[in-house]
TORVO-742950 format. One record per residue: x, y, z of N, C-alpha, C, CB in turn; chain; residue number from 1. Coordinates in nm, 2 decimals. Glycine has a CB too. Layout:
N
> X | Y | Z | X | Y | Z | X | Y | Z | X | Y | Z | A | NUM .
...
This chain:
92
> 8.16 | 1.55 | 1.08 | 8.14 | 1.43 | 1.19 | 8.23 | 1.34 | 1.10 | 7.96 | 1.37 | 1.23 | A | 1 .
> 8.32 | 1.29 | 1.14 | 8.41 | 1.19 | 1.08 | 8.38 | 1.05 | 1.16 | 8.59 | 1.23 | 1.10 | A | 2 .
> 8.40 | 0.95 | 1.06 | 8.40 | 0.81 | 1.12 | 8.53 | 0.75 | 1.17 | 8.36 | 0.73 | 1.01 | A | 3 .
> 8.49 | 0.70 | 1.30 | 8.62 | 0.64 | 1.35 | 8.69 | 0.51 | 1.29 | 8.61 | 0.61 | 1.49 | A | 4 .
> 8.82 | 0.51 | 1.32 | 8.89 | 0.39 | 1.25 | 8.84 | 0.26 | 1.27 | 9.03 | 0.39 | 1.29 | A | 5 .
> 8.79 | 0.22 | 1.39 | 8.72 | 0.10 | 1.43 | 8.61 | 0.07 | 1.34 | 8.67 | 0.11 | 1.57 | A | 6 .
> 8.51 | 0.17 | 1.30 | 8.39 | 0.15 | 1.23 | 8.44 | 0.14 | 1.08 | 8.29 | 0.27 | 1.25 | A | 7 .
> 8.54 | 0.21 | 1.04 | 8.58 | 0.20 | 0.89 | 8.63 | 0.04 | 0.89 | 8.73 | 0.31 | 0.84 | A | 8 .
> 8.70 | -0.02 | 0.97 | 8.76 | -0.15 | 0.96 | 8.62 | -0.26 | 0.96 | 8.88 | -0.16 | 1.10 | A | 9 .
> 8.55 | -0.21 | 1.04 | 8.42 | -0.31 | 1.05 | 8.37 | -0.31 | 0.90 | 8.29 | -0.25 | 1.18 | A | 10 .
> 8.36 | -0.17 | 0.85 | 8.26 | -0.17 | 0.75 | 8.36 | -0.25 | 0.63 | 8.20 | -0.01 | 0.72 | A | 11 .
> 8.47 | -0.24 | 0.61 | 8.54 | -0.31 | 0.53 | 8.56 | -0.46 | 0.53 | 8.65 | -0.26 | 0.53 | A | 12 .
> 8.53 | -0.51 | 0.66 | 8.54 | -0.66 | 0.66 | 8.39 | -0.72 | 0.61 | 8.58 | -0.71 | 0.82 | A | 13 .
> 8.42 | -0.81 | 0.52 | 8.32 | -0.87 | 0.47 | 8.23 | -0.98 | 0.54 | 8.37 | -0.92 | 0.38 | A | 14 .
> 8.29 | -1.01 | 0.66 | 8.23 | -1.09 | 0.77 | 8.11 | -1.02 | 0.82 | 8.34 | -1.10 | 0.89 | A | 15 .
> 8.13 | -0.89 | 0.85 | 8.03 | -0.80 | 0.93 | 7.90 | -0.77 | 0.83 | 8.10 | -0.66 | 0.97 | A | 16 .
> 7.91 | -0.76 | 0.69 | 7.80 | -0.75 | 0.62 | 7.81 | -0.80 | 0.49 | 7.77 | -0.63 | 0.62 | A | 17 .
> 7.72 | -0.89 | 0.46 | 7.72 | -0.95 | 0.32 | 7.72 | -0.86 | 0.20 | 7.61 | -1.03 | 0.30 | A | 18 .
> 7.77 | -0.92 | 0.08 | 7.77 | -0.84 | -0.04 | 7.62 | -0.83 | -0.08 | 7.87 | -0.91 | -0.15 | A | 19 .
> 7.54 | -0.93 | -0.04 | 7.39 | -0.91 | -0.08 | 7.34 | -0.79 | 0.00 | 7.28 | -1.05 | -0.05 | A | 20 .
> 7.36 | -0.80 | 0.12 | 7.32 | -0.67 | 0.18 | 7.37 | -0.53 | 0.14 | 7.34 | -0.67 | 0.30 | A | 21 .
> 7.50 | -0.53 | 0.10 | 7.56 | -0.41 | 0.06 | 7.48 | -0.38 | -0.08 | 7.72 | -0.42 | 0.06 | A | 22 .
> 7.47 | -0.47 | -0.14 | 7.40 | -0.45 | -0.30 | 7.25 | -0.39 | -0.26 | 7.38 | -0.61 | -0.41 | A | 23 .
> 7.20 | -0.45 | -0.19 | 7.06 | -0.40 | -0.14 | 7.06 | -0.26 | -0.09 | 7.01 | -0.48 | -0.04 | A | 24 .
> 7.15 | -0.23 | -0.01 | 7.19 | -0.10 | 0.05 | 7.22 | 0.01 | -0.04 | 7.30 | -0.12 | 0.12 | A | 25 .
> 7.28 | -0.02 | -0.14 | 7.35 | 0.09 | -0.24 | 7.24 | 0.19 | -0.28 | 7.41 | 0.03 | -0.38 | A | 26 .
> 7.13 | 0.16 | -0.32 | 7.04 | 0.27 | -0.36 | 6.99 | 0.36 | -0.25 | 6.92 | 0.20 | -0.43 | A | 27 .
> 6.97 | 0.29 | -0.13 | 6.93 | 0.38 | 0.00 | 7.06 | 0.47 | 0.02 | 6.90 | 0.29 | 0.15 | A | 28 .
> 7.16 | 0.42 | 0.02 | 7.28 | 0.49 | 0.04 | 7.30 | 0.61 | -0.05 | 7.38 | 0.40 | 0.03 | A | 29 .
> 7.27 | 0.58 | -0.17 | 7.30 | 0.70 | -0.27 | 7.19 | 0.80 | -0.25 | 7.31 | 0.64 | -0.43 | A | 30 .
> 7.08 | 0.75 | -0.22 | 6.96 | 0.84 | -0.21 | 6.98 | 0.93 | -0.07 | 6.81 | 0.74 | -0.20 | A | 31 .
> 7.03 | 0.87 | 0.02 | 7.06 | 0.94 | 0.16 | 7.17 | 1.05 | 0.13 | 7.12 | 0.84 | 0.27 | A | 32 .
> 7.28 | 1.02 | 0.05 | 7.38 | 1.08 | 0.04 | 7.34 | 1.21 | -0.06 | 7.49 | 0.99 | -0.02 | A | 33 .
> 7.24 | 1.20 | -0.15 | 7.21 | 1.31 | -0.23 | 7.10 | 1.39 | -0.15 | 7.15 | 1.26 | -0.37 | A | 34 .
> 7.02 | 1.32 | -0.08 | 6.94 | 1.42 | 0.00 | 7.02 | 1.50 | 0.11 | 6.83 | 1.33 | 0.08 | A | 35 .
> 7.12 | 1.46 | 0.18 | 7.20 | 1.52 | 0.25 | 7.28 | 1.64 | 0.21 | 7.28 | 1.43 | 0.29 | A | 36 .
> 7.31 | 1.60 | 0.08 | 7.40 | 1.71 | 0.00 | 7.32 | 1.80 | -0.04 | 7.48 | 1.65 | -0.13 | A | 37 .
> 7.20 | 1.78 | -0.08 | 7.12 | 1.88 | -0.12 | 7.05 | 1.96 | 0.00 | 7.01 | 1.82 | -0.22 | A | 38 .
> 7.04 | 1.90 | 0.10 | 6.98 | 2.00 | 0.23 | 7.09 | 2.08 | 0.28 | 6.90 | 1.91 | 0.36 | A | 39 .
> 7.23 | 2.05 | 0.27 | 7.35 | 2.10 | 0.32 | 7.36 | 2.21 | 0.24 | 7.48 | 2.00 | 0.31 | A | 40 .
> 7.36 | 2.19 | 0.09 | 7.40 | 2.29 | 0.01 | 7.28 | 2.42 | 0.03 | 7.41 | 2.22 | -0.14 | A | 41 .
> 7.16 | 2.37 | 0.01 | 7.06 | 2.46 | 0.02 | 7.03 | 2.56 | 0.15 | 6.94 | 2.39 | -0.01 | A | 42 .
> 7.06 | 2.47 | 0.27 | 7.05 | 2.54 | 0.40 | 7.16 | 2.60 | 0.46 | 7.00 | 2.47 | 0.48 | A | 43 .
> 7.29 | 2.55 | 0.39 | 7.42 | 2.59 | 0.48 | 7.44 | 2.52 | 0.61 | 7.43 | 2.73 | 0.52 | A | 44 .
> 7.35 | 2.43 | 0.63 | 7.35 | 2.34 | 0.77 | 7.41 | 2.23 | 0.74 | 7.22 | 2.31 | 0.84 | A | 45 .
> 7.48 | 2.16 | 0.83 | 7.51 | 2.03 | 0.82 | 7.43 | 1.93 | 0.91 | 7.65 | 2.03 | 0.85 | A | 46 .
> 7.41 | 1.81 | 0.83 | 7.32 | 1.69 | 0.88 | 7.41 | 1.63 | 1.01 | 7.28 | 1.56 | 0.75 | A | 47 .
> 7.37 | 1.64 | 1.13 | 7.46 | 1.60 | 1.24 | 7.39 | 1.48 | 1.31 | 7.49 | 1.72 | 1.33 | A | 48 .
> 7.28 | 1.48 | 1.33 | 7.21 | 1.38 | 1.41 | 7.13 | 1.27 | 1.32 | 7.11 | 1.45 | 1.50 | A | 49 .
> 7.17 | 1.14 | 1.32 | 7.13 | 1.07 | 1.23 | 7.08 | 0.93 | 1.32 | 7.24 | 1.05 | 1.12 | A | 50 .
> 6.98 | 0.85 | 1.30 | 6.95 | 0.75 | 1.40 | 6.88 | 0.64 | 1.33 | 6.87 | 0.81 | 1.52 | A | 51 .
> 6.93 | 0.54 | 1.38 | 6.88 | 0.39 | 1.29 | 6.79 | 0.32 | 1.41 | 7.03 | 0.25 | 1.24 | A | 52 .
> 6.66 | 0.28 | 1.36 | 6.57 | 0.20 | 1.45 | 6.52 | 0.09 | 1.37 | 6.45 | 0.29 | 1.51 | A | 53 .
> 6.43 | 0.01 | 1.42 | 6.38 | -0.10 | 1.36 | 6.47 | -0.23 | 1.35 | 6.34 | -0.07 | 1.25 | A | 54 .
> 6.40 | -0.34 | 1.33 | 6.47 | -0.46 | 1.32 | 6.60 | -0.48 | 1.24 | 6.39 | -0.55 | 1.28 | A | 55 .
> 6.59 | -0.38 | 1.11 | 6.69 | -0.40 | 1.00 | 6.82 | -0.35 | 1.07 | 6.64 | -0.33 | 0.86 | A | 56 .
> 6.80 | -0.23 | 1.16 | 6.90 | -0.17 | 1.22 | 6.99 | -0.28 | 1.30 | 6.84 | -0.06 | 1.30 | A | 57 .
> 6.94 | -0.40 | 1.33 | 7.01 | -0.47 | 1.40 | 7.11 | -0.56 | 1.32 | 6.92 | -0.54 | 1.48 | A | 58 .
> 7.10 | -0.55 | 1.20 | 7.17 | -0.65 | 1.10 | 7.34 | -0.62 | 1.14 | 7.13 | -0.61 | 0.91 | A | 59 .
> 7.40 | -0.72 | 1.15 | 7.54 | -0.71 | 1.17 | 7.62 | -0.62 | 1.09 | 7.59 | -0.83 | 1.15 | A | 60 .
> 7.68 | -0.52 | 1.10 | 7.75 | -0.43 | 1.01 | 7.69 | -0.33 | 0.96 | 7.80 | -0.48 | 0.92 | A | 61 .
> 7.54 | -0.31 | 0.96 | 7.47 | -0.21 | 0.88 | 7.53 | -0.06 | 0.92 | 7.30 | -0.23 | 0.91 | A | 62 .
> 7.49 | -0.05 | 1.06 | 7.55 | 0.07 | 1.10 | 7.69 | 0.12 | 1.07 | 7.55 | 0.06 | 1.22 | A | 63 .
> 7.79 | 0.04 | 1.07 | 7.93 | 0.09 | 1.02 | 7.93 | 0.09 | 0.87 | 8.05 | 0.00 | 1.08 | A | 64 .
> 7.87 | 0.01 | 0.81 | 7.87 | 0.03 | 0.66 | 7.80 | 0.17 | 0.62 | 7.80 | -0.10 | 0.58 | A | 65 .
> 7.67 | 0.19 | 0.66 | 7.63 | 0.33 | 0.62 | 7.71 | 0.45 | 0.66 | 7.51 | 0.34 | 0.66 | A | 66 .
> 7.75 | 0.42 | 0.80 | 7.82 | 0.53 | 0.84 | 7.94 | 0.56 | 0.76 | 7.86 | 0.51 | 0.98 | A | 67 .
> 8.02 | 0.45 | 0.71 | 8.16 | 0.46 | 0.63 | 8.10 | 0.52 | 0.51 | 8.25 | 0.31 | 0.60 | A | 68 .
> 8.00 | 0.49 | 0.47 | 7.98 | 0.55 | 0.32 | 7.93 | 0.66 | 0.31 | 7.90 | 0.48 | 0.23 | A | 69 .
> 7.85 | 0.72 | 0.42 | 7.82 | 0.86 | 0.41 | 7.89 | 0.95 | 0.48 | 7.69 | 0.89 | 0.44 | A | 70 .
> 8.01 | 0.89 | 0.54 | 8.08 | 0.97 | 0.64 | 8.02 | 1.06 | 0.77 | 8.15 | 1.05 | 0.57 | A | 71 .
> 7.92 | 0.98 | 0.82 | 7.83 | 1.03 | 0.94 | 7.82 | 0.93 | 1.05 | 7.68 | 1.05 | 0.90 | A | 72 .
> 7.81 | 0.99 | 1.15 | 7.78 | 0.89 | 1.28 | 7.63 | 0.88 | 1.29 | 7.83 | 0.95 | 1.44 | A | 73 .
> 7.60 | 0.77 | 1.34 | 7.47 | 0.72 | 1.36 | 7.46 | 0.68 | 1.49 | 7.44 | 0.61 | 1.27 | A | 74 .
> 7.33 | 0.69 | 1.56 | 7.31 | 0.66 | 1.70 | 7.18 | 0.55 | 1.67 | 7.27 | 0.81 | 1.81 | A | 75 .
> 7.19 | 0.45 | 1.76 | 7.08 | 0.37 | 1.76 | 6.97 | 0.39 | 1.85 | 7.13 | 0.26 | 1.78 | A | 76 .
> 6.84 | 0.39 | 1.80 | 6.73 | 0.45 | 1.88 | 6.69 | 0.31 | 1.96 | 6.59 | 0.51 | 1.79 | A | 77 .
> 6.69 | 0.32 | 2.10 | 6.69 | 0.20 | 2.19 | 6.54 | 0.14 | 2.16 | 6.71 | 0.23 | 2.35 | A | 78 .
> 6.53 | 0.00 | 2.19 | 6.39 | -0.06 | 2.17 | 6.31 | -0.01 | 2.28 | 6.39 | -0.23 | 2.16 | A | 79 .
> 6.19 | 0.01 | 2.25 | 6.10 | 0.06 | 2.33 | 6.08 | 0.21 | 2.36 | 6.12 | 0.01 | 2.44 | A | 80 .
> 6.16 | 0.29 | 2.27 | 6.15 | 0.44 | 2.29 | 6.03 | 0.47 | 2.22 | 6.28 | 0.52 | 2.24 | A | 81 .
> 5.96 | 0.39 | 2.11 | 5.85 | 0.43 | 2.04 | 5.73 | 0.43 | 2.15 | 5.82 | 0.32 | 1.91 | A | 82 .
> 5.73 | 0.32 | 2.21 | 5.64 | 0.34 | 2.32 | 5.65 | 0.44 | 2.41 | 5.62 | 0.25 | 2.38 | A | 83 .
> 5.76 | 0.47 | 2.46 | 5.77 | 0.58 | 2.57 | 5.72 | 0.72 | 2.49 | 5.94 | 0.60 | 2.63 | A | 84 .
> 5.78 | 0.74 | 2.37 | 5.71 | 0.87 | 2.32 | 5.56 | 0.86 | 2.30 | 5.77 | 0.91 | 2.18 | A | 85 .
> 5.50 | 0.74 | 2.26 | 5.37 | 0.75 | 2.27 | 5.28 | 0.77 | 2.40 | 5.33 | 0.65 | 2.22 | A | 86 .
> 5.36 | 0.73 | 2.51 | 5.29 | 0.75 | 2.65 | 5.32 | 0.91 | 2.66 | 5.37 | 0.64 | 2.79 | A | 87 .
> 5.44 | 0.98 | 2.64 | 5.48 | 1.10 | 2.66 | 5.39 | 1.20 | 2.58 | 5.62 | 1.11 | 2.63 | A | 88 .
> 5.35 | 1.15 | 2.45 | 5.31 | 1.27 | 2.36 | 5.17 | 1.17 | 2.28 | 5.46 | 1.34 | 2.23 | A | 89 .
> 5.08 | 1.14 | 2.36 | 4.97 | 1.08 | 2.29 | 4.89 | 1.15 | 2.19 | 4.89 | 1.05 | 2.38 | A | 90 .
> 4.87 | 1.09 | 2.08 | 4.79 | 1.15 | 1.97 | 4.64 | 1.20 | 2.02 | 4.79 | 1.03 | 1.84 | A | 91 .
> 4.62 | 1.30 | 1.95 | 4.48 | 1.35 | 1.99 | 4.37 | 1.26 | 1.94 | 4.44 | 1.51 | 1.94 | A | 92 .
């Protein structure tokens, strides 16, 4: 899955994500890349579905930055989905 040009431009734009956030995210991005690489190598299957959730996922430019760095598309999990899942699949 490739990242569209608009996302790449947003990721390059330093106004969309600060240097502090980029520096903080570097270890996470490296760990995700390594995890995806190992999974794809071991299973011969591609990681296709990636999701963002939680308050940090709303930081300006974070989705575009991580998508650009990992060359993967991400989807946002809408607020309230967790409650919907709990109602649909309550724990025993």
